[in-house]
C-alpha positions in Angstrom: 101.3 129.0 157.0 103.6 126.4 158.5 101.6 123.6 156.8 101.8 125.4 153.5 105.6 125.7 153.7 105.9 122.0 154.7 103.9 120.9 151.7 106.0 123.1 149.3 109.3 121.8 150.5 108.1 118.1 150.8 110.5 115.8 148.9 107.7 113.5 148.0 105.8 116.2 146.0 109.1 117.1 144.2 109.8 113.5 143.3 106.4 112.9 142.0 106.6 115.9 139.7 110.1 114.9 138.5 109.1 111.3 137.8 106.0 112.4 135.8 108.1 114.8 133.7 110.8 112.3 133.1 108.5 109.6 132.1 106.7 111.9 129.6 110.0 113.0 128.0 111.3 109.4 127.7 108.1 108.4 125.9 108.5 111.2 123.4 112.2 110.5 122.8 111.8 106.7 122.3 108.8 106.9 119.9 109.9 105.3 116.6 109.9 107.3 113.5 108.7 105.3 110.5 110.5 106.0 107.3 108.6 105.7 104.1 110.9 107.3 101.6 114.7 107.5 102.2 117.7 108.5 100.1 121.1 106.9 99.9 123.8 109.1 98.4 126.5 107.6 96.2 129.4 109.8 96.7 133.2 109.4 96.9 132.8 105.7 96.1 130.6 105.1 99.2 126.9 104.6 100.0 125.8 107.1 102.6 124.3 106.2 104.9 125.9 102.8 104.8 123.2 101.1 106.8 119.6 102.1 106.8 116.6 100.9 108.8 113.1 101.4 107.5 109.6 99.9 107.8 107.9 97.4 105.5 106.7 99.3 102.4 109.5 101.9 102.6 111.2 103.1 99.5 114.9 103.7 99.2 116.3 105.9 96.4 120.0 105.8 95.5 121.3 108.9 93.8 124.8 109.0 92.1 126.8 112.1 93.1 130.1 110.7 91.8 131.6 111.6 88.5 131.7 107.9 87.5 128.8 105.4 86.9 127.6 102.9 89.5 125.2 100.0 89.6 123.3 99.1 92.8 123.2 95.3 93.0 121.7 93.0 95.7 124.3 90.8 97.2 122.0 87.7 97.1 119.5 88.8 94.3 116.8 89.9 96.8 115.9 92.8 94.6 116.5 93.8 91.0 119.7 95.6 90.3 119.7 99.2 89.1 120.5 100.3 85.6 123.9 102.0 85.1 123.6 105.2 87.1 125.5 108.1 85.6 126.1 111.3 87.6 122.8 112.7 88.9 120.8 109.6 88.1 118.7 107.8 90.7 117.3 104.3 91.3 114.5 103.4 93.7 113.3 100.2 95.2 110.3 99.6 97.6 110.9 96.9 100.3 107.8 94.9 100.8 109.0 92.3 103.3 111.1 92.3 106.5 114.7 91.3 106.3 118.2 92.4 105.8 119.2 93.4 102.3 122.9 93.6 101.6 124.0 95.4 98.4 127.1 96.6 96.5 128.1 98.4 93.4 128.7 95.7 90.7 131.3 98.0 89.0 133.1 98.8 92.3 132.5 95.7 94.6 134.3 97.3 97.6 131.3 99.7 97.8 128.8 98.0 100.1 125.7 98.8 102.1 122.8 97.3 104.0 119.0 97.9 104.3 117.2 96.6 107.3 113.5 96.3 107.0 111.4 95.9 110.1 
């Protein structure tokens, strides 16, 4: 019985269990989630989220929730600009290569956003 109690209260056994549990939970938490289809809301003269990260082949859809029209335009012509988006209308683009894609509303240039493709 003394040996059994000594093993149960051994700090080495407790540390081994804690380490294994901690390592497993860290692995689950750090596993990357790959986005394939993501939405950016245009609302209150802002893009939300302002910066988005996705995998190669991912598609971003911008939807206008404002009461005024907007046009999504690439800052350096890396992708084709959207048509005029009225309230409720959407525009989508699939990003085929890695890089950082800055964009803005060509009607309201202070509205800016960024897509990071990894």
